[in-house]
C-alpha positions in Angstrom: 4.5 -16.8 0.2 1.8 -19.3 -0.6 -1.7 -19.6 0.9 -4.0 -22.5 1.2 -7.6 -22.3 2.3 -8.8 -24.3 5.3 -12.2 -24.9 3.6 -13.7 -24.8 0.2 -15.7 -21.6 1.0 -14.6 -18.3 -0.4 -15.1 -16.8 3.0 -12.8 -19.0 5.1 -9.4 -17.8 6.4 -6.3 -19.2 4.7 -4.4 -21.4 7.0 -1.0 -19.7 6.8 -2.1 -16.1 7.6 -0.3 -14.8 10.7 -2.2 -11.6 11.3 -5.8 -11.8 10.3 -8.0 -12.6 13.3 -5.2 -12.2 15.7 -4.2 -9.4 18.1 -1.2 -7.8 16.3 1.2 -5.2 17.5 2.4 -2.5 15.1 5.7 -3.5 13.6 8.8 -1.5 14.7 9.8 -0.8 11.1 8.8 -1.6 7.5 11.6 -4.2 7.4 10.0 -6.0 10.4 6.4 -5.8 8.9 4.9 -8.9 7.5 2.8 -8.4 4.3 0.5 -11.2 3.6 -1.5 -12.3 0.5 -4.5 -14.4 -0.3 -5.6 -15.9 -3.6 -7.6 -13.6 -5.8 -11.2 -14.5 -5.5 -11.7 -13.7 -9.2 -8.7 -15.1 -11.1 -8.9 -14.4 -14.8 -11.2 -11.4 -14.3 -9.6 -7.9 -14.5 -10.5 -5.4 -11.8 -8.9 -2.6 -9.9 -8.3 -2.7 -6.1 -7.7 0.6 -4.4 -6.4 1.3 -0.9 -6.4 4.8 0.4 -4.4 5.8 3.5 -5.2 9.5 4.1 -3.3 9.7 7.4 0.0 8.0 6.5 2.9 9.1 8.8 6.7 8.7 8.7 9.6 10.6 10.1 12.1 13.0 8.4 15.4 11.1 8.4 17.3 14.3 9.2 15.2 16.2 11.7 13.0 13.4 13.2 10.0 15.6 12.6 6.8 13.9 11.4 5.8 13.8 7.8 2.2 13.2 6.7 0.9 11.9 3.4 -2.4 10.9 1.7 -1.4 7.7 -0.1 -3.5 6.0 -2.8 -2.5 2.5 -4.1 -4.3 1.0 -7.2 -3.5 -2.4 -8.6 -4.9 -5.0 -10.9 -4.4 -8.5 -9.4 -3.3 -11.6 -11.2 -3.3 -14.5 -8.8 -3.0 -12.7 -5.4 -4.6 -9.8 -3.4 -3.0 -8.2 -0.4 -4.5 -9.1 3.0 -5.7 -5.7 4.2 -4.8 -6.0 7.9 -1.2 -6.8 7.0 -1.2 -3.8 4.7 -2.6 -1.6 7.4 0.2 -2.7 9.8 2.8 -2.4 7.1 1.8 1.2 6.4 1.6 1.9 10.2 5.2 0.6 10.6 6.5 3.8 8.9 5.2 5.9 11.8 8.6 5.7 13.6 10.7 5.1 10.4 13.0 7.8 9.2 13.1 8.0 5.4 12.6 10.6 2.6 9.2 10.9 1.0 10.5 9.3 -2.2 11.9 6.3 -0.4 8.8 5.7 1.7 6.5 5.9 -1.4 8.6 3.6 -3.7 9.3 1.2 -0.9 5.6 0.6 -0.3 5.0 0.0 -4.0 8.0 -2.2 -4.4 7.1 -4.5 -1.5 3.6 -4.9 -2.9 4.9 -5.7 -6.4 7.3 -8.3 -5.0 4.5 -9.9 -2.9 1.7 -9.9 -5.4 3.2 -9.8 -8.9 0.2 -7.8 -10.0 -0.8 -7.2 -13.6 -0.3 -3.4 -12.9 0.2 -1.2 -9.8 0.5 2.5 -9.2 1.0 4.6 -6.1 0.2 8.3 -5.6 1.8 9.7 -2.5 0.5 13.2 -1.8 2.8 14.5 1.0 1.7 17.5 3.1 4.2 20.4 3.0 6.9 20.9 5.6 9.2 23.8 5.1 6.7 25.2 2.6 7.2 22.6 -0.1 4.9 19.6 -0.8 6.6 16.7 -2.4 4.3 14.3 -4.3 5.6 11.0 -5.5 4.1 8.9 -8.3 5.2 5.5 -9.5 3.7 2.6 -11.5 4.8 -0.7 -13.0 4.1 0.3 -16.6 1.4 1.8 -18.8 -2.1 1.5 -17.4 -4.2 -1.1 -19.3 -6.7 0.7 -21.6 -9.6 -1.8 -21.2 -9.9 -1.6 -17.4 -11.7 1.3 -15.6 -9.0 3.0 -13.5 -10.5 6.0 -11.7 -8.5 9.2 -11.2 -7.0 9.5 -7.8 -8.6 12.9 -7.3 -6.4 14.0 -4.4 -6.2 17.8 -4.8 -2.7 19.3 -5.0 -1.6 21.5 -2.1 -3.0 25.0 -2.5 -1.9 26.7 0.7 -4.2 29.6 1.8 -5.0 30.6 -1.8 
């Protein structure tokens, strides 16, 4: 997907964005969700972008019961950044989607990598327990660069009542 700006200003909306500034319904599934990107406003400069979704929801593919996660996505852009409204709608599209924790987590990361081709990306998906067992899923594109400040995700592990 390419983007072109309607004006020379950094703050103008790219012409080909479908969702930003429009009323947008929640997609029925992750496959139906449109993820959009815009040019990085600081090409050539290395920085980390973090998105946190503390109330992520999907469905167990076997029982249909809801599963909840606290998801943290960190990435270092090259040429593109993700448009945040499209990311919000994409993440929300999992609400009625049945998939295992591992599949949801890696699917999110994979779609972002395919869209953005970032220098580096990681996802930490901290799933709340169902059936007494929390399942946390971590994935990244490769080793984290040593010369960029990448804060710890600092999501505490599940401790139960202890």
